[in-house]
N, C-alpha and C positions, 0 to 999 in steps of 0.2 A: 049849384053844380057840386057833385060829390067827388071826393078824392078817392084814389085807389092806390094800393100798395103794389099794383101790377105794372108799374112803370120801371124802366131799366135801372139797374144798379151795376156799377163796375166792380167786378170781383178781381182784386189785385193778386199778384203772384203769391204773397204771403197768405191771403185769404184762401186761395186754392190749395196751398200746402196744408193748411189746418183742416180744411174740409176733406182733403184726400185721406186723412186718418180714418174717417168714418165712411169713406167709400162713395162720396157723391161728387168729387172733383171731375171725374170722367163725364158724368151726366151734364155738369155745367159746361164743360168745354165742347161737348158734342151737341148740346141744345142751344147754347148762346152764340153770340157773335164775337169772334176773337179780334182784338185790337192790338196791333204791334206798335203803332206810332200815334203820337199826338200832333195834330196838324194846326198850323196857325195861318190866319189870313189877315192882311192889313189893307184897308181901303179897296177891297174887292180883289186883291191879288194874293196868290200864295206867298207866304213869308217863311216857308221852311217847315220842317217836321222834326220831331224828336222821338227816338226810341225810348220813350219814357219809362217803360216797364222792363226793359232789358236789364239784366243783373248777373252777378257772379254767384249768388247764394241760393238760387232756386232753379229747378228744372223748368219752371214756367217763365217764359220770356215775354209775356203778354198779359193783358187783362181780358176779361170776358164780360160782355154785356148781357145780363139776364135779370129778369125781375126777381125781387126778393120773395114774392109769393110762390113762384115756381120752385125756388130753392128750398123754401120752408116746407112745402108739401112733399118734396122729395126726401128731405131730412126726416120728416115724420114717418114716411113709408119705410125708409131704410132702418130706422130704429126699431120699428115693429117687426119687419120681416127678418132682419138679421140678428137682432138682439132681444126680441120679445119685450121691448120697452114701450110702454104707452105714454104718450104725451097727453096730460090731462088738462082740459080747459075748464072755463067757467068756475074756477075756484078763486076765492079771495081771502087773503090774510087780513084778519080783523083785530088781532091782538098779539102781543109779544111781551114776555117778561124777561127779567134779568137772567134767569136760568135757561133761556132760549127754549121756552115752551111756546109753541105757536098755536093759535086757534084759527082754523081754516073753515070757511063756510062754503058749502056746495049744495045746491038745490034745497036751500032753507034748512039744511042740517049742518051742525057744527062738529068739528073734529079737532081734538087736542093732540098735538104731535110734539114729542120731545126730541130735540135735535142735538146732535153732536156738532154738526156744521149747518149753518143756515146761509143760503146764497140768495140774494135778492137783486132786483134791478135798481140801478142808480138812476138819478134824475130828479127833476123838480117835484114830481108827484109821488116819489118813492115812499111807500108807507114805512118801510124799515128805516130808511134814512130819517124820516120825520120822527118816528118813534124813539130812535136812539139820540135824537137831537143833534145830528151831524150837520153843521152849516155848509153852505155852498159858496165857493168863490164865483163871482160873476164878472164877465167882461162884455158889456153891451156896447155895440157900435151903433151909430146913428144911420147906418146903411140899411136900406130895405131892398129886398129882392123879390122877383116873381119867377115862377117856373111854370112853363106851359108844355104840356105833352099832347101831341096831336098827330093824326094821320095826315100826311102832306105829300105833295109832289113838288119837285124843285130841280133846277139844273145846277144847284150848288154842289161842287165836287166833294164836299165833306158830308153829304147827306147820310152816309152809312159809316161814319167814322166819329172819332172824338176830336172836336175842333174848338179853337178859340178864334172868334172874329172880332176885329177892332176897326172901327170906322168913326167918322165924325159924329155920327148919330149915337154912338155908344159901343159897348162891348158885350159879348155874350159867350157863354159856354154852350156848345151844341153837341148833343149825343144822338147819333142815328142808329136805329135798330128796327129791322123787320118792317119797313115801310112807315115807321113812326119816327118823329124827331122830338127831342127834348131841348128846350131853350131855357137857360137861366140867365137873368139880366137884372140890372139895377133899376129900381123905380126912382125916377127923378121928375120933379114937377115940370121941368122944361119941356118934356114931351107928353106927359100925361095931363098937364094943366089941372092937377089935383094936388092937394097937400099930402104929405107922407102918411098921414093917418087915415086917408080916404082910400077906399077900395077902387082899383082901376078896372073898368069894364074890359072884357076880353077882346072886343073888337079894336079898342085903342091899343092894347098890348100887341095884337097881331100887326097892326099898322106900323108900330114902332119896330118890330122884328123885321118886317119887309124893308124898312128904310136902312136898317143896319146891314142887311144882306145885299144891298145893291152893289153891283149891277146884276146880281143873280135874281131870278124870279122864284117866288114861293106861293103856292096855293094850299091853303088849309082846308081839308075835307071834313075831318071829324075831330073834335076836341075830346081828349081823354081826361085831362085834369088841368086845372089852372089854380094856382095857389100863391099867396104872398107870405113872406116870412122875413124875420129880422135876425140879424147876427147877434145872438145873445148866447155866448158860450158859458155854461155853468158846470162846474166840476165840484164834487164833494171834497171837502178838506181831508177826509179820511175815507178809505175804501174798505177798512176792516176794523173790527173791534176785537182786540186780543187775537185769539186764534179760533174764534167761534162764528162770527157774523161777517159776511163779505158782501160788497156791492160791486156789480159788474156792469159793463156797458158804457158808463161814462156819458160823454156828450153825444155819443152816437145813437142813443135811444130815442131822442126827441126828433124823429125824422119827418113827421107829418103834422105840421102846425095848422092852426086854425086860419081861416081866410082873413084877408085884410091885414096882412103883415103882423100877425100875432103868433108867437111861438118861436121855437128854435129849430135849427136844422144844420146839417153838415153837407157840404158839396158832394155830389155823386162821385167825384173823382176818387174819394177815399173808400167808397163802398161801405162794407161792414167790418173791415179788417180790425179796427180798434176794439170793437166789442168781441170779436172772435179771439183776438189776442188775450183779452182779459180772461175769457173762459179757458183758453188753452194754458195760460200761465197758472191759473188757480187749480185746475183739475189734477195735474201731476203732483203739485205740492200737497194738496189734500190727501192724495193717495199715499204719498210717502209719509206724511204725518200720521195717518191712520195706521199704516202697517207697522210703524215704529213706536206706536203707543204714545204719540205726542212728544217723543224725546227729541225730534228733529226741530231745528230752528229755521228750516227752509221756508216754512209757511209765513214766517214773519217778514219775509222780503217782498210779499205780494204787493203791499201798499206802496212801498218805495219804488219798485220797478214800474208799476202801472201808472203812478203819478208822473213819473218821468216820461213814460210813453204818451200819456195824454197831452202833456205840455208840448211835446214835439209836434204832435198832430195839430194842436191848437195854434201854434205859431205858424205852421205851414198853411193851414186853412185861412187864418187871419190875413196873411200876406197875399195869398191868391185872391181873396175876396176884395182886398184893396185894389188889386190890379183889375179885377173884373168890374169893379165899380168906377174904373177910370181915375183912381186916386193914387196912381203910382208915384206922384210927386212927393208923397209922404215918406216913401222909402227909397227914392232915387238917390243915387250918389254919382256925382260927375256932371260937369257942365253940358256935355254933349249927349247925355243919356236921353233916351226916349222911353215912353211907356212900353213899347213893344220890345225894346232891348231889355228892359227890366223884367218883363215876363220871361224871356228866354233865360236870363240869368238865374231867376229864382226857381224856374223849373229844373235847371241843372243842379242848383244848390240843394234842393229838397228832393232829389230823385229817389233816394232810398226811402223816404217817407211815402212818396206816391206809390211805391211798390209794397209798402208795409214792412220793409226789411230793415228798419232803423235799429241802431244799437241800443243795448240796455246799459244802465249806469253801473259804475264800479261798486261792488259791495262784497259781502262774504261769499257770495255765489260766483261773482264775476271778478276775477283777479287780473289786474293789469300791472304794468311794470312799477307803478308808484307804490304798490302794496309793500309794506315793510315787514309783514309777519312771516314771509316766506323767503327762504334762502336761495332764490333762483332769479335769474333775469333772462328774458326771452327777446329775440329780435325777429320773430316771425311776423307775417302779414296779419295774422289773426290772433287776437288776445281775448281775455275774458270780457263778456258782454257783446261780442261780435256774433253775428249770425254765421254758422258754419257754412262755408262756400259749398255749393253743390258741384259735384264732378262726376264724370262717368267712369265706370269700372268695367272690366271684361266680364261677360255674362257667365262666369263660372268661378268656383273656388279653386284654390291650389290643390285641395284634396281630390277634386274631380279629375284634374289633370294627371295627378299621380296615379289614381286608380285606373284611369283609362290607359295610361302608358304601361302599367304593369299587366294589364289584361290584353294588350294589343296583339300579342303573339297568336292568340287564338282567334284569328279573324274569320274563321269559318262559322263561328257560332255568334249570331247576332245578339247584341246586348244593348242595354240603355245606360246612359249616364245615371248616377245616383238620383233618385227621385227628388226633384226640387220642390215638391208640394209643401214640404215642411219649411222651406225657406222663402219661396216666392208666393205660393198660393194663399198664405195666411195674411196677405196684405190688408184685406178688408175684414178679416175675422179675428185679428190679433186682440183688438179691444175686448170683444165678447169672450174669447177663449181665455184671456189672461185676467180679466176683471170680473166677469159675471160667471156664476156657476153653470155647470153643464145643463142642469135641469131647466134653466131659464132661457136657453138658446135653442133655436131650431137648427137642425142639421142643414147646412147649405153646401153646395158644391160650386167652387169658383174655379174657372178655367183661366190660368195665368197666361197673359200675353208674353211674359218674359221667360217662359219655360224653355230650357235648352236641351231637354232630353232628346236623344236622337239615336237611330239604329246604326250600328257599326258593321260594315260588310267589307270595307277595303281599308288599306293603310291610310288613305286620304280622309280620315274621319273628320278632321277639323274643317275641311272644305264644306262639309254638310251642315255645319252649325250656322244658324241664321246670324246675320250681322245686326245684332241688337246689343243692348247694354244694361248693366245694372246702374242705378244711381246711388251715390254714397249715402244720402240721407235715408233712402228707402232701405238700404242694407242695415243701417244702424237701427232704424225703427223696427224692422222685422226680426232682427237677431236678438234685440233686447228691448221689446216694447215697454215703455214706461220706466225704463232704467237709465241710469247714467252709463255712458260709454267711454271707455278708455281707448281712444283712437291712436294707434302707433304707426306712424309713417316711417317705413324702413329705408326709403330711398334705395340706394344700391349697396347697402351694407352687406347683404348675403353674398353678392357677387365679388365684392372687393375683399371680403373676408378679413376685414380689419380686426385685429386681435382684441383691442380695447372695446370696440363696439360690440363684438360678439360676446365678450364677457359680460357686458352690461345687459345685453339681450337675454342671456342665460339667467343672470341674476334676477332680472325683471320677471321672467317666466316662472322661476322657482318661487319668487316672492308672491306672485299672483295666485299660485297653487298652494301656498303654505297655509296651514290651519290658522296661523296668526295673522294672515293677510286681512286688510280691511275689506277686501272683496268677499271673503268667507264670513267675516263678522257681519257684514250687512246682509248677505244672502242667506245665512243659516241661523244666526243667533236669534233672529226674530221669529216668533211662532207663525206657523202657516195660517192659523186661525186666531188672530189677535182677540184679546178679550173685548167683547162688545158691551158698551155701556147701555143702560136701559134707555138712554135718550135717543139711541140710533134707530130703533126699530120703526119701520114703516112699510106697509105692504107694497108700495110702488117703487121702493128703492132697493134694488138687489144688493146684497152684502158684497163687500170687496173680499177677494181671496188672493193670497200671495202664491202665485204660480210661476214667477220668473225671477231670476236673480236681480238684485238691485244695482249691480255693476257688471257690465258686459265688456269684453275686450275684443277689438277688431284690429287686424293688421292690414296694411296696404304696402305693396312693393311696386317699384317701377320696373321690375324685371319682366321679361316676356315668358311665353309658355315653355320654350326650349330651356331657358335658364332654370325654371322651376323643375323641369324633368332632370336636369343635370345636378341639381342641388337638393335632391330629396332628403339625403341624410342630414344636411345642414338645417333644412326646414323642420324636420322632425325633432332635432335637438334644441333649436333656439326659438322657434315660434310654434304656433298651432296651425297646421295645414287646413283644418276645418274652418278656422276664422281668418284665413289669409286670402285677400283679394288682390287682383292685378290691376294696377292703374291703367287707364286708357289714355295713351299719348301723354302720359305724365300730367294729366289735367289736375288731379287732386293735389299732388305735390306742389305744382306751380301755384295754384290758387292759395294754398296754405303757406307758401313761402319756404318750403322745405327743400334744401338743395342736396348736400351730400351726407349730412349727419342725421341720424334718426331723431324724430321729435314726437312728443306725446301731446295730445289734445284731450282735455276732459270735455265731453259733450253732454249737455243737460238733456233731459227727456224732451224738451220742447225744441231742440235743434240749435240752441245757442251754446257758445263755447263758455266754459267756466274758467279754464286756465290752459295755458300752453307752456310747455317746458321742454328742455332737452332731456334725452333719455338718461343721461348721467344723473339727473336730478329726480329720478322717478320716486325716490323715497319721500319726496314732498307730497306725493299723492295722499299718503296716510294723514299728513297734517291738514291737507285741504278738506278731506271728508270729516275729520274730527272737528274742524272749525265750523262747519255748518251743522254739526250735530247729527250727521247721517250715520 
């Protein structure tokens, strides 16, 4: 029986966030099946459900079930159509030297490529890992699992959901999707009457599944795949060599093992988020390192952050597999605990990891209160290493409100709000526009769903605007793609007109615009076309170009539209109306823990917070960026 990659994978909120950058998240949510809850069943009865993927840090409050194959095909199409990037197959790396000269074979012809950066897949069979002699840490468990994917009919209420069933016969993870069901369960000699190293016939496995699902009935019509696998989590001890060679993917790449319990795999509950996070973390750091002529020390944090990330997923996966195997007694605490209670506890405990939104460790990029290098202390809800909480903003900038108010007297002449195409419509073209040169891109027209342009013919203009929103992370990404963002939450400072706070705001604005500011230093002192070493050239890799500032400033206020109209002079003096957004129902301020006093958050290009500080400590921003060599 052959295996296929066309069985469902759960795309978590963080995975959707990352894929949204290249414009395929909408395809996944529209094509796949959305799951908002994780259901549990004990001895044939419903035992409750969890909003497992709900969170405060993403606009996605669910996971989506869709096959890896469909997502991969869509990604390849998108890269070609929007960015003119070809994904090349049937190429094999056969040699690698200390100078990072790679020899690649394609159709019996070899090609020598000199690389400034070389990125390869991590894993047991990774040629790059083996060539560099990087050992792997291994944690093998004696537990064996089987996964069956089949077209089936059943009266089980969780047939189209993500469920955990627990019965006297055993436990199983069940994922339903488009008339198919996927069962993952432990192989145990008590029901298979075979030793662990013997392959279990599919009819015996189906009989075992039916017993676990009693009193519900199950009829299997067509088997899509049936595979056995063992819990053997292997992770490379190092994911990078200096600042030249990198390994990505980690334990998530070994997804499809050989039959008869040989190979490694990760539970579908985690999808591909760990591998995607590796890519996302590495790409912006390579971009910054390249644009700054390798002066930045940011790239050196890749190994430390991703090793921490892998360990978190490793522990969560290992714990869940123990529960799935009915071995909860190994991790239970308390005399009255049951395996089902332990499942509920650990699902809640690892909720962030299931969503892919777990924190990063403290380092030079992620400053927490314990850091002694900086002369500030914060008491906000969000600190360095935390994922920036997602929040809604009003669907317009302060500059639009002010422009509209100033033109409102001439109501007889229809006009439109300033064109949002430069702000909204570049959502899925930012990458190509800012990274790839114009000649390598096809012209594309994107119609934005968030456009707020409208015709004005009466004084009740604002009643004509659709009830939609901006999302904070989208605004940050689109205003400064690939850049660090200085997010300044104003609270009600402008309305209260506190003299001290206004002085700090004015000083901050002047400093940001000063020729001596670190923002100018980062954005202007580096050449637009950095010197390219001879190792970089390759026909399939478009050169990077510097077309956006390395530090972007975004303001948020919790004032309403009328307040903005009444405070136009204050706004023009103390902040930038073009970069000022209005918080929706105080969502962003509340999630960030900003009450009355202004606060600053340094947001990394990947959406994680680097530091949080009070406005009065803004001078420490210079120290922060100096410390990371940016």
